Backbone as CSV, one residue per row, in Angstrom:
resi,resn,N_x,N_y,N_z,CA_x,CA_y,CA_z,C_x,C_y,C_z
1,MET,0.850,-1.190,0.000,0.000,0.000,0.000,0.887,1.242,0.000
2,LEU,0.571,2.171,-0.865,1.327,3.403,-0.987,0.782,4.430,-0.004
3,SER,1.606,4.839,0.975,1.131,5.849,1.920,1.962,7.119,1.818
4,THR,3.260,6.994,1.685,4.090,8.166,1.443,5.188,7.778,0.471
5,MET,5.643,8.761,-0.302,6.710,8.525,-1.245,7.423,9.850,-1.460
6,ALA,8.720,9.871,-1.247,9.479,11.105,-1.437,9.902,11.229,-2.895
7,HIS,9.937,12.424,-3.401,10.422,12.700,-4.752,11.055,14.068,-4.706
8,ASP,12.396,14.123,-4.578,13.108,15.368,-4.368,12.525,16.056,-3.138
9,ALA,12.068,17.292,-3.275,11.513,18.024,-2.142,10.009,17.809,-2.015
10,LEU,9.457,16.917,-2.812,8.015,16.674,-2.796,7.711,15.365,-2.077
11,ILE,6.599,15.334,-1.351,6.161,14.130,-0.649,4.716,13.850,-1.044
12,LEU,4.433,12.599,-1.318,3.084,12.165,-1.649,2.494,11.516,-0.400
13,LYS,1.333,12.009,0.029,0.719,11.526,1.268,-0.771,11.320,1.044
14,ARG,-1.273,10.176,1.533,-2.705,9.915,1.387,-3.484,11.078,2.001
15,ALA,-4.452,11.592,1.257,-5.222,12.769,1.681,-6.323,12.372,2.652
16,SER,-6.752,13.331,3.434,-7.909,13.154,4.312,-9.177,13.282,3.473
17,PRO,-10.251,12.608,3.880,-11.510,12.714,3.123,-11.974,14.162,2.982
18,ARG,-12.485,14.481,1.797,-13.005,15.805,1.499,-14.401,15.653,0.927
19,SER,-15.200,16.668,1.084,-16.562,16.604,0.559,-16.665,17.141,-0.861
20,THR,-15.546,17.616,-1.438,-15.607,18.254,-2.746,-15.652,17.273,-3.916
21,PHE,-15.353,15.997,-3.697,-15.438,15.013,-4.765,-15.656,13.627,-4.164
22,ARG,-16.046,12.692,-4.996,-16.270,11.319,-4.523,-14.978,10.770,-3.940
23,TRP,-15.044,10.288,-2.728,-13.841,9.869,-2.008,-13.424,8.451,-2.361
24,SER,-12.109,8.207,-2.371,-11.549,6.867,-2.510,-10.216,6.846,-1.772
25,ASP,-9.647,5.669,-1.642,-8.333,5.549,-1.005,-7.210,6.020,-1.925
26,ASP,-7.513,6.271,-3.188,-6.497,6.686,-4.162,-6.519,8.188,-4.398
27,VAL,-6.560,8.954,-3.316,-6.481,10.412,-3.379,-5.288,10.822,-2.525
28,TYR,-4.359,11.533,-3.141,-3.130,11.913,-2.453,-2.901,13.417,-2.545
29,ASP,-2.368,13.979,-1.468,-1.882,15.348,-1.478,-0.401,15.306,-1.805
30,VAL,0.065,16.303,-2.564,1.490,16.464,-2.817,1.940,17.609,-1.925
31,LEU,2.947,17.339,-1.084,3.426,18.337,-0.134,4.837,18.790,-0.459
32,SER,5.090,20.057,-0.201,6.422,20.637,-0.261,6.565,21.497,0.989
33,ASP,7.590,21.248,1.765,7.788,21.975,3.031,6.534,21.909,3.900
34,ASN,5.934,20.733,3.998,4.739,20.475,4.818,3.511,21.269,4.395
35,GLU,3.486,21.758,3.173,2.346,22.498,2.649,1.801,21.759,1.429
36,VAL,0.479,21.612,1.358,-0.139,20.947,0.208,-0.012,21.854,-1.014
37,VAL,0.642,21.339,-2.059,0.864,22.115,-3.281,0.169,21.502,-4.496
38,GLY,-0.493,20.358,-4.294,-1.198,19.733,-5.396,-1.857,18.437,-4.982
39,THR,-2.445,17.759,-5.981,-3.207,16.537,-5.740,-2.944,15.522,-6.843
40,ILE,-2.931,14.260,-6.460,-2.900,13.155,-7.409,-4.045,12.229,-7.019
41,ILE,-4.848,11.833,-8.011,-6.040,11.021,-7.742,-6.226,9.987,-8.841
42,ARG,-6.700,8.814,-8.449,-7.030,7.766,-9.436,-8.518,7.861,-9.737
43,VAL,-8.827,7.936,-11.032,-10.213,8.025,-11.484,-10.454,6.872,-12.446
44,ASP,-11.331,5.967,-12.091,-11.622,4.798,-12.926,-12.920,4.989,-13.685
45,ASP,-12.935,5.922,-14.625,-14.172,6.122,-15.383,-14.084,5.577,-16.802
46,GLY,-12.961,4.974,-17.166,-12.817,4.371,-18.481,-12.611,5.361,-19.614
47,ALA,-12.749,6.644,-19.359,-12.652,7.655,-20.411,-11.253,8.252,-20.522
48,LEU,-10.314,7.755,-19.770,-8.992,8.374,-19.745,-7.965,7.643,-20.598
49,GLY,-8.396,6.728,-21.425,-7.494,6.066,-22.360,-6.343,5.335,-21.699
50,GLY,-6.598,4.614,-20.611,-5.538,3.871,-19.943,-4.660,4.724,-19.055
51,ARG,-5.062,5.950,-18.803,-4.295,6.829,-17.921,-5.214,7.294,-16.783
52,PRO,-5.464,6.403,-15.820,-6.437,6.709,-14.778,-5.952,7.654,-13.688
53,TRP,-4.660,7.930,-13.622,-4.136,8.806,-12.577,-4.086,10.247,-13.073
54,MET,-4.741,11.129,-12.339,-4.768,12.556,-12.688,-3.958,13.325,-11.647
55,TRP,-3.204,14.312,-12.100,-2.436,15.150,-11.185,-2.737,16.608,-11.487
56,SER,-2.605,17.434,-10.461,-2.862,18.861,-10.633,-2.095,19.659,-9.593
57,LEU,-1.483,20.730,-10.041,-0.875,21.678,-9.106,-1.985,22.429,-8.393
58,GLY,-1.728,22.853,-7.168,-2.689,23.669,-6.445,-2.837,25.025,-7.109
59,PHE,-4.005,25.628,-6.965,-4.318,26.895,-7.626,-3.280,27.977,-7.348
60,SER,-2.783,28.056,-6.135,-1.822,29.100,-5.755,-0.443,28.907,-6.374
61,TYR,-0.217,27.758,-7.027,1.120,27.434,-7.541,1.161,27.296,-9.062
62,LEU,0.158,27.798,-9.754,0.080,27.645,-11.203,1.008,28.577,-11.972
63,GLU,1.212,29.785,-11.479,1.961,30.800,-12.213,3.375,30.343,-12.547
64,GLY,3.720,30.464,-13.825,5.056,30.131,-14.292,5.293,28.652,-14.524
65,ARG,4.274,27.838,-14.331,4.441,26.402,-14.529,3.503,25.919,-15.627
66,SER,4.017,24.983,-16.427,3.198,24.415,-17.485,3.775,23.046,-17.824
67,PRO,2.952,22.048,-17.965,1.515,22.040,-17.747,1.207,22.113,-16.255
68,THR,-0.025,22.392,-15.922,-0.431,22.493,-14.525,-1.244,21.287,-14.080
69,ASN,-1.555,20.388,-15.025,-2.271,19.159,-14.695,-2.072,18.174,-15.828
70,GLY,-2.398,16.927,-15.560,-2.254,15.915,-16.594,-2.736,14.566,-16.127
71,ARG,-2.497,13.565,-16.966,-2.917,12.194,-16.691,-1.735,11.265,-16.892
72,ALA,-1.773,10.126,-16.195,-0.674,9.166,-16.282,-1.199,7.750,-16.083
73,GLU,-0.385,6.760,-16.496,-0.758,5.358,-16.348,-0.658,4.888,-14.904
74,THR,0.330,5.401,-14.159,0.556,4.964,-12.784,0.673,6.168,-11.866
75,CYS,0.535,5.909,-10.584,0.722,6.975,-9.596,2.152,7.513,-9.661
76,GLU,3.117,6.623,-9.844,4.516,7.036,-9.928,4.748,7.941,-11.136
77,ASP,4.125,7.615,-12.268,4.241,8.457,-13.464,3.602,9.826,-13.232
78,ALA,2.469,9.830,-12.528,1.806,11.104,-12.213,2.696,11.955,-11.316
79,MET,3.336,11.339,-10.341,4.226,12.079,-9.442,5.429,12.636,-10.204
80,ALA,5.952,11.864,-11.134,7.092,12.336,-11.939,6.695,13.528,-12.800
81,ALA,5.511,13.474,-13.405,5.038,14.596,-14.224,4.776,15.820,-13.356
82,PHE,4.200,15.597,-12.182,3.966,16.703,-11.248,5.303,17.362,-10.889
83,ALA,6.286,16.550,-10.519,7.598,17.069,-10.119,8.262,17.847,-11.249
84,LYS,8.144,17.356,-12.462,8.734,18.049,-13.619,8.114,19.426,-13.780
85,SER,6.788,19.515,-13.685,6.111,20.800,-13.775,6.476,21.705,-12.592
86,TRP,6.536,21.112,-11.406,6.855,21.866,-10.185,8.225,22.535,-10.306
87,ARG,9.203,21.830,-10.843,10.568,22.382,-10.972,10.659,23.518,-11.969
88,ARG,9.677,23.656,-12.853,9.695,24.728,-13.861,9.381,26.099,-13.261
89,GLY,8.817,26.126,-12.060,8.389,27.392,-11.444,9.478,28.168,-10.789
């Protein structure tokens, strides 16, 4: 079970339940310096072309970074794409 994973200065941590979307165990916060800077979530709706993991930078961290969200085949791939975008800022 994936609970935390370090990636440079970024940490992936299972998120607490939120009321803003349908909850599952595959929702993670991405942290930098103990602050949530984004989200990675698994969405099994079949419409993602084999890329069920979605990642997104937090709204406050979009400026100067591109892309700011995307899809990946695995959680690890999503974290790598997130980190690549994060380093561009």
